[in-house]
C-alpha positions as CSV (number, residue, x, y, z in Angstrom):
1,X,-18.1,14.1,-12.3
2,X,-18.5,10.9,-11.3
3,X,-18.6,10.2,-7.4
4,X,-15.6,7.9,-7.5
5,X,-13.6,9.4,-10.3
6,X,-10.4,7.7,-11.6
7,X,-7.5,9.8,-12.7
8,X,-8.5,9.2,-16.1
9,X,-12.0,10.8,-15.8
10,X,-10.3,13.7,-13.6
11,X,-7.7,14.4,-16.5
12,X,-11.0,14.5,-19.0
13,X,-13.1,16.7,-16.7
14,X,-10.0,18.8,-16.2
15,X,-9.0,19.4,-20.0
16,X,-12.9,20.0,-20.8
17,X,-13.5,22.4,-18.4
18,X,-15.8,20.6,-16.2
19,X,-14.0,21.2,-13.1
20,X,-10.6,22.8,-11.8
21,X,-7.6,22.0,-9.5
22,X,-8.8,24.7,-7.1
23,X,-12.3,23.0,-7.2
24,X,-11.0,19.3,-6.5
25,X,-8.7,20.4,-3.7
26,X,-11.8,22.4,-2.2
27,X,-13.7,19.0,-2.1
28,X,-11.3,17.0,-0.8
29,X,-10.3,19.5,2.1
30,X,-14.0,19.8,2.9
31,X,-14.1,16.0,3.3
32,X,-11.3,15.8,5.6
33,X,-13.2,18.6,7.5
34,X,-16.2,16.7,7.7
35,X,-17.0,16.3,11.5
36,X,-18.9,13.1,10.6
37,X,-16.3,11.8,8.7
38,X,-12.7,10.3,9.3
39,X,-10.7,12.8,8.2
40,X,-9.1,13.7,11.7
41,X,-8.0,10.3,12.1
42,X,-6.8,10.2,8.5
43,X,-4.5,12.7,8.5
44,X,-1.9,13.6,10.7
45,X,-1.5,17.0,8.8
46,X,-3.2,19.0,6.6
47,X,-1.5,22.3,5.0
48,X,-4.8,23.3,3.1
49,X,-3.1,26.7,2.5
50,X,0.0,25.3,0.2
51,X,-2.7,22.9,-1.5
52,X,-5.1,25.9,-2.4
53,X,-1.9,27.7,-3.8
54,X,-0.6,24.8,-5.5
55,X,-4.1,24.1,-7.1
56,X,-4.7,27.3,-8.3
57,X,-1.1,27.5,-9.9
58,X,-1.9,24.4,-11.8
59,X,-5.1,26.0,-13.0
60,X,-3.1,29.2,-14.4
61,X,-0.5,26.9,-16.1
62,X,-3.5,24.7,-17.7
63,X,-5.6,28.0,-18.8
64,X,-1.9,28.6,-21.0
65,X,-1.3,25.2,-22.0
66,X,1.8,24.6,-19.9
67,X,0.4,22.2,-17.5
68,X,3.5,19.5,-16.7
69,X,1.1,16.7,-17.2
70,X,-2.6,15.9,-18.1
71,X,-2.8,14.9,-14.1
72,X,-1.6,18.5,-12.6
73,X,-3.9,19.8,-10.1
74,X,-5.2,16.1,-8.8
75,X,-4.8,16.3,-5.0
76,X,-3.0,13.3,-3.4
77,X,-2.1,12.1,0.1
78,X,1.4,11.7,1.4
79,X,2.2,8.7,4.0
80,X,3.6,10.3,7.1
81,X,6.4,8.3,6.5
82,X,7.9,10.6,3.5
83,X,9.7,14.2,3.7
84,X,7.9,16.9,2.7
85,X,9.8,20.3,2.8
86,X,9.2,22.4,5.6
87,X,7.3,19.6,7.5
88,X,8.2,17.4,10.3
89,X,8.2,13.7,9.4
90,X,6.6,11.7,12.3
91,X,6.0,8.5,10.8
92,X,3.2,8.0,12.7
93,X,4.9,8.3,15.9
94,X,5.3,11.0,19.1
95,X,8.8,10.6,19.0
96,X,9.8,12.4,16.2
97,X,7.5,15.6,17.1
98,X,10.3,17.7,17.9
99,X,12.5,16.5,15.1
100,X,13.5,19.4,12.3
101,X,11.5,20.1,9.6
102,X,12.6,18.6,6.1
103,X,14.8,20.5,3.9
104,X,13.6,18.9,0.7
105,X,10.9,16.5,-0.5
106,X,11.7,12.7,-0.8
107,X,12.1,11.8,-4.5
108,X,8.9,9.9,-4.7
109,X,7.3,13.0,-3.3
110,X,9.5,15.4,-5.5
111,X,8.2,13.3,-8.6
112,X,4.4,13.6,-7.9
113,X,4.8,17.0,-7.9
114,X,6.9,17.8,-10.4
115,X,3.6,15.8,-12.5
116,X,1.8,18.3,-11.0
117,X,-0.2,16.4,-8.5
118,X,-1.5,18.5,-5.4
119,X,-0.3,17.3,-1.9
120,X,-3.1,17.5,0.0
121,X,-1.9,16.2,3.1
122,X,0.0,13.6,5.6
123,X,-1.8,10.2,6.2
124,X,-1.9,8.7,9.5
125,X,-0.2,5.3,9.6
126,X,0.8,2.4,12.1
127,X,3.7,3.9,14.1
128,X,7.0,3.7,12.0
129,X,5.2,1.4,9.6
130,X,5.3,-2.1,11.9
131,X,2.2,-3.6,11.5
132,X,-0.4,-4.6,9.1
133,X,-3.8,-4.3,11.1
134,X,-3.6,0.1,11.1
135,X,-3.9,0.6,15.1
136,X,-2.5,4.0,15.8
137,X,-2.6,4.8,19.8
138,X,-1.2,8.3,19.0
139,X,-3.0,9.8,16.6
140,X,-6.3,7.3,16.4
141,X,-7.3,5.1,13.9
142,X,-9.3,5.9,11.1
143,X,-12.4,3.6,10.5
144,X,-12.0,0.9,7.5
145,X,-14.8,1.2,4.9
146,X,-16.2,-1.9,5.8
147,X,-19.4,-1.5,8.2
148,X,-18.3,2.0,9.4
149,X,-20.4,1.6,12.1
150,X,-19.3,-1.3,13.9
151,X,-15.5,-0.1,13.4
152,X,-13.0,-2.4,11.7
153,X,-9.3,-1.9,11.0
154,X,-8.2,-0.1,7.7
155,X,-5.3,-2.2,7.3
156,X,-1.7,-1.0,7.8
157,X,0.7,0.5,7.5
158,X,-0.9,2.6,5.1
159,X,-3.9,3.0,6.9
160,X,-4.6,7.1,6.1
161,X,-3.7,6.5,2.6
162,X,-6.2,3.9,1.8
163,X,-9.3,5.5,3.8
164,X,-8.4,8.8,2.1
165,X,-8.9,7.5,-1.8
166,X,-11.7,5.5,-0.6
167,X,-13.6,8.5,1.1
168,X,-12.7,10.9,-1.6
169,X,-10.0,13.1,0.7
170,X,-7.6,12.5,-2.1
171,X,-7.5,10.9,-5.6
172,X,-4.7,8.7,-4.9
173,X,-2.1,7.9,-1.6
174,X,1.5,7.4,-1.4
175,X,2.2,4.5,0.7
176,X,5.2,2.0,1.8
177,X,4.9,-1.9,1.6
178,X,7.5,-4.0,3.4
179,X,5.3,-6.8,3.9
180,X,1.7,-5.6,2.6
181,X,1.5,-2.0,3.6
182,X,0.0,-1.0,0.6
183,X,-1.8,-4.2,-0.7
184,X,-3.4,-4.8,3.0
185,X,-5.0,-1.4,3.8
186,X,-6.0,-1.8,-0.4
187,X,-7.6,-5.3,0.2
188,X,-9.4,-4.1,3.5
189,X,-11.1,-1.2,2.0
190,X,-12.1,-2.3,-1.7
191,X,-9.3,-0.6,-3.7
192,X,-6.2,-1.3,-5.1
193,X,-2.9,-1.3,-3.9
194,X,0.5,-1.9,-5.7
195,X,3.9,-3.1,-4.7
196,X,6.6,-2.7,-7.2
197,X,9.5,-4.2,-7.6
198,X,11.8,-2.7,-5.1
199,X,14.6,-1.3,-7.3
200,X,12.3,0.9,-9.3
201,X,11.5,3.7,-6.9
202,X,14.0,5.3,-4.6
203,X,13.8,4.9,-0.8
204,X,15.4,8.2,-0.1
205,X,13.3,10.6,2.5
206,X,11.2,7.8,3.8
207,X,11.6,6.7,7.3
208,X,12.8,3.1,7.0
209,X,11.5,-0.1,8.3
210,X,13.5,-2.6,6.7
211,X,16.0,-1.5,3.8
212,X,16.1,-5.1,2.6
213,X,12.2,-4.7,2.2
214,X,10.6,-1.9,1.9
215,X,9.1,-0.1,-1.3
216,X,7.2,2.7,-2.5
217,X,3.9,2.3,-3.9
218,X,0.7,3.6,-4.8
219,X,-3.2,2.9,-3.7
220,X,-6.0,4.5,-5.8
221,X,-9.4,3.3,-7.3
222,X,-8.3,1.5,-10.2
223,X,-5.4,-0.5,-11.8
224,X,-5.0,2.2,-14.2
225,X,-5.0,4.7,-11.6
226,X,-2.0,3.0,-9.8
227,X,-0.2,2.2,-13.1
228,X,0.1,6.2,-13.8
229,X,1.5,6.8,-10.2
230,X,3.7,3.8,-10.3
231,X,5.2,5.2,-13.3
232,X,5.5,9.0,-12.1
233,X,7.2,7.4,-9.2
234,X,9.6,5.1,-11.2
235,X,10.2,8.0,-13.1
236,X,9.3,6.2,-16.2
237,X,6.7,7.3,-19.1
238,X,2.9,6.9,-18.5
239,X,2.1,5.4,-21.6
240,X,-1.5,3.5,-22.0
241,X,-2.1,0.4,-20.1
242,X,-3.0,-2.6,-22.5
243,X,-5.1,-5.5,-21.1
244,X,-3.9,-8.8,-21.6
245,X,-6.6,-11.2,-22.5
246,X,-8.1,-13.3,-19.9
247,X,-8.2,-16.3,-22.3
248,X,-4.6,-18.0,-22.1
249,X,-3.4,-16.1,-19.0
250,X,-1.2,-18.9,-16.9
251,X,-2.1,-18.2,-13.2
252,X,-0.4,-20.7,-10.8
253,X,-2.4,-20.6,-7.3
254,X,0.4,-21.8,-4.4
255,X,-1.0,-24.4,-2.1
256,X,1.9,-23.9,0.0
257,X,1.1,-21.6,2.7
258,X,-0.9,-19.3,1.1
259,X,-3.8,-20.8,1.5
260,X,-3.7,-22.1,5.0
261,X,-5.9,-20.7,7.8
262,X,-8.2,-18.7,5.3
263,X,-11.4,-17.1,6.6
264,X,-14.5,-18.7,5.3
265,X,-15.5,-15.3,3.6
266,X,-11.9,-15.2,2.1
267,X,-11.8,-18.6,0.7
268,X,-15.3,-18.7,-0.9
269,X,-14.8,-15.1,-2.7
270,X,-11.4,-16.3,-3.6
271,X,-12.5,-19.7,-5.2
272,X,-15.4,-18.0,-6.7
273,X,-13.2,-15.3,-8.6
274,X,-10.6,-18.3,-9.9
275,X,-13.7,-20.1,-11.1
276,X,-14.7,-16.8,-13.2
277,X,-11.3,-16.6,-14.5
278,X,-11.4,-20.1,-15.6
279,X,-14.4,-19.9,-17.2
280,X,-13.1,-17.1,-19.3
281,X,-10.3,-19.2,-20.7
282,X,-7.3,-18.4,-17.9
283,X,-5.3,-21.6,-17.4
284,X,-5.0,-22.2,-13.8
285,X,-2.6,-24.4,-11.9
286,X,-2.3,-25.5,-8.6
287,X,1.4,-25.6,-7.5
288,X,3.6,-26.0,-4.7
289,X,5.9,-23.4,-4.0
290,X,8.2,-25.3,-1.4
291,X,10.2,-22.1,-1.2
292,X,7.2,-20.0,0.7
293,X,8.0,-22.9,3.7
294,X,11.5,-21.0,4.0
295,X,10.0,-17.6,4.8
296,X,8.5,-18.1,8.4
297,X,12.0,-19.7,9.7
298,X,13.6,-16.7,8.5
299,X,11.5,-14.6,10.7
300,X,11.6,-16.3,13.9
301,X,14.4,-13.8,15.3
302,X,12.3,-11.2,13.9
303,X,14.1,-11.2,10.5
304,X,15.1,-8.1,8.4
305,X,12.7,-6.1,10.0
306,X,13.6,-6.3,13.5
307,X,17.4,-6.5,12.6
308,X,17.0,-3.2,10.3
309,X,14.6,-1.0,12.2
310,X,16.6,-2.1,15.3
311,X,19.7,-0.6,13.7
312,X,17.9,2.7,13.2
313,X,15.8,3.1,16.1
314,X,18.3,2.1,18.7
315,X,19.3,5.6,20.0
316,X,15.9,7.0,19.6
317,X,14.3,4.0,21.5
318,X,16.6,4.5,24.2
319,X,15.9,8.2,24.6
320,X,12.2,7.6,23.9
321,X,11.2,4.1,24.1
322,X,8.3,5.0,27.1
323,X,6.4,7.2,24.1
324,X,6.7,4.5,21.5
325,X,3.2,2.2,20.9
326,X,4.7,-0.8,23.2
327,X,3.5,-3.2,20.5
328,X,6.0,-1.5,17.9
329,X,8.9,-1.3,20.6
330,X,8.8,-4.6,21.4
331,X,9.2,-6.1,17.8
332,X,11.9,-3.2,17.2
333,X,13.4,-4.6,20.1
334,X,13.7,-8.5,18.7
335,X,16.2,-6.9,16.7
336,X,18.7,-6.6,19.3
337,X,19.5,-10.1,19.7
338,X,20.3,-10.7,16.7
339,X,23.9,-11.1,16.0
340,X,26.1,-10.1,13.0
341,X,26.5,-14.0,11.9
342,X,22.5,-14.0,12.5
343,X,21.8,-11.1,10.0
344,X,24.4,-12.6,7.1
345,X,22.7,-15.8,7.6
346,X,19.5,-14.3,6.4
347,X,21.2,-12.3,3.8
348,X,22.4,-15.4,2.3
349,X,19.2,-17.2,2.9
350,X,17.4,-14.3,1.1
351,X,19.5,-14.5,-1.9
352,X,18.7,-18.4,-2.4
353,X,14.8,-17.9,-1.9
354,X,15.1,-15.2,-4.4
355,X,16.8,-17.8,-6.9
356,X,14.9,-20.5,-6.3
357,X,11.4,-18.7,-6.1
358,X,12.2,-16.9,-9.4
359,X,12.9,-19.8,-11.5
360,X,9.9,-21.7,-9.9
361,X,7.4,-19.2,-11.1
362,X,8.9,-18.1,-14.4
363,X,6.5,-20.6,-16.5
364,X,3.5,-18.5,-15.1
365,X,2.0,-15.2,-16.1
366,X,1.5,-14.7,-12.5
367,X,0.6,-16.2,-9.0
368,X,-2.9,-15.7,-7.9
369,X,-3.6,-15.9,-4.0
370,X,-5.7,-13.9,-1.6
371,X,-4.1,-10.6,-0.6
372,X,-4.4,-11.4,3.4
373,X,-5.9,-14.8,5.3
374,X,-8.4,-12.6,6.7
375,X,-10.9,-9.9,6.8
376,X,-11.0,-6.6,8.7
377,X,-11.2,-7.5,12.1
378,X,-13.2,-4.8,14.8
379,X,-11.3,-2.3,16.4
380,X,-12.5,-3.0,19.6
381,X,-11.5,-6.8,19.5
382,X,-7.7,-5.5,18.6
383,X,-7.3,-4.3,22.8
384,X,-6.6,-7.8,23.2
385,X,-3.0,-8.7,22.4
386,X,-3.4,-12.5,21.7
387,X,-6.0,-11.2,19.3
388,X,-4.3,-8.5,17.7
389,X,-0.9,-10.9,17.4
390,X,-3.3,-13.6,15.2
391,X,-4.7,-11.0,13.1
392,X,-1.5,-9.0,12.2
393,X,0.2,-12.4,11.7
394,X,-2.9,-13.2,9.1
395,X,-3.2,-9.4,7.4
396,X,0.8,-9.9,6.9
397,X,1.4,-13.9,5.8
398,X,0.6,-13.9,2.1
399,X,1.9,-10.4,1.3
400,X,5.1,-11.0,3.2
401,X,5.9,-14.0,0.9
402,X,5.9,-11.7,-2.1
403,X,8.6,-9.2,-0.7
404,X,10.9,-11.9,0.7
405,X,11.3,-13.1,-3.0
406,X,11.6,-9.6,-4.0
407,X,8.9,-9.8,-6.2
408,X,6.3,-7.2,-7.3
409,X,2.3,-7.6,-6.5
410,X,-1.1,-5.8,-6.8
411,X,-4.1,-6.5,-4.8
412,X,-7.6,-6.2,-6.5
413,X,-11.0,-6.0,-4.9
414,X,-13.1,-9.2,-5.5
415,X,-15.6,-9.4,-3.6
416,X,-19.2,-8.0,-4.8
417,X,-21.3,-5.1,-3.5
418,X,-22.5,-5.5,-0.1
419,X,-19.8,-8.3,0.8
420,X,-17.1,-8.1,3.4
421,X,-13.8,-6.5,1.5
422,X,-11.6,-9.5,-0.1
423,X,-8.4,-9.0,-2.2
424,X,-7.0,-11.0,-4.6
425,X,-3.4,-10.9,-5.3
426,X,-1.6,-11.1,-8.7
427,X,2.3,-11.3,-8.0
428,X,5.3,-12.1,-10.0
429,X,9.0,-11.9,-9.9
430,X,10.8,-8.9,-9.6
431,X,10.6,-6.9,-12.9
432,X,7.4,-8.1,-13.9
433,X,5.7,-4.9,-12.9
434,X,4.0,-4.3,-16.4
435,X,3.0,-7.4,-17.0
436,X,1.2,-7.4,-13.3
437,X,-0.6,-4.3,-14.6
438,X,-1.9,-5.8,-17.8
439,X,-3.2,-9.1,-16.3
440,X,-4.4,-6.8,-13.2
441,X,-6.4,-4.3,-15.9
442,X,-7.9,-7.2,-17.6
443,X,-9.5,-8.9,-14.9
444,X,-10.5,-5.4,-13.0
445,X,-13.8,-5.5,-14.5
446,X,-14.2,-9.0,-15.1
447,X,-13.8,-11.2,-11.9
448,X,-16.6,-9.2,-9.4
449,X,-19.4,-10.0,-11.7
């Protein structure tokens, strides 16, 4: 077995009898329990007994050729935002610790289980999913993959999901993405993260941040791994992914907003990837996307996230606001000052934005832009509020552009071994998910050489 297995290699190993679901679960549990690793900060809850029982059940089913899918028995992590039957959903917060256990799995969790994936545990996250950095003062902050001895942020809000995958504590992670929460931690940790078209995966059973912008997606080691998990989450058939030829791809690089204030390492690595694609025959056009100029003004009063999170949190924060992360509470409370008229104007403005952006992007196969404007900042530097705010905005900015236009997007690692992690995002209008996967599959093994 490979040290960094893919879902495809695990399926082959399981089918050939080179491993078992129980062995996979045991290996993941050992990595979680390793006192020298990040398991204690990566997971908020691990139900080892249930995971072992599920793995053994999948092994028995495979022995009699009755496994529910080829992926049966593969361990996967679940962001603490999702309901799992019989468990408390804390959403990375202490404020929900005394909540009643969930009576049913969230549909996303249920679909993964129905395919035979084994839930290995609940992963840590930014409290209530409200940051792109991944700091959690309640349960600790797992160190990202880059220069672990120094300690860099893992990205958020699906911080634990990314670290669980990159450290081999799970072979895929279930995350959410409101303004980049799957793609940012993927970019910061050198893995793949996908934000689907929102309507494709039901949001039920997940603590909301913004019902307008929330989406549910996977983090994994390869494009194909994410495509498999995405199909399961969307209740679609898992079909072979056919990479599109790089020659002839039409890629638009937005000059508006997305390339502003890039760190040098991000700019250089991104441009190197574009040059490689151009040499391979991709048709790259740098274009203005004036619609992106509308996004920041729409968030002046906190935007959808503040308005919609305040509606959900207003009673809980009144009762337990003193135990919230102050940085999270302050962002939620921005929604208190938004009026109904403000919100209606916001809905109207976004509808126009989506229509105009969709029309502008129609001639191209995809947008190509840096996933984040920055590289993973040091955890120690995040103690300063001004430094944190600047880093958070730079992490979220480009991904938020895609959520606001109701698009789909994937983050691919484009740095070389030994370099600071940098992600390239391919994105397109809503409904283009399969095309994005096909483009990304072709680029994946090409742009890092």
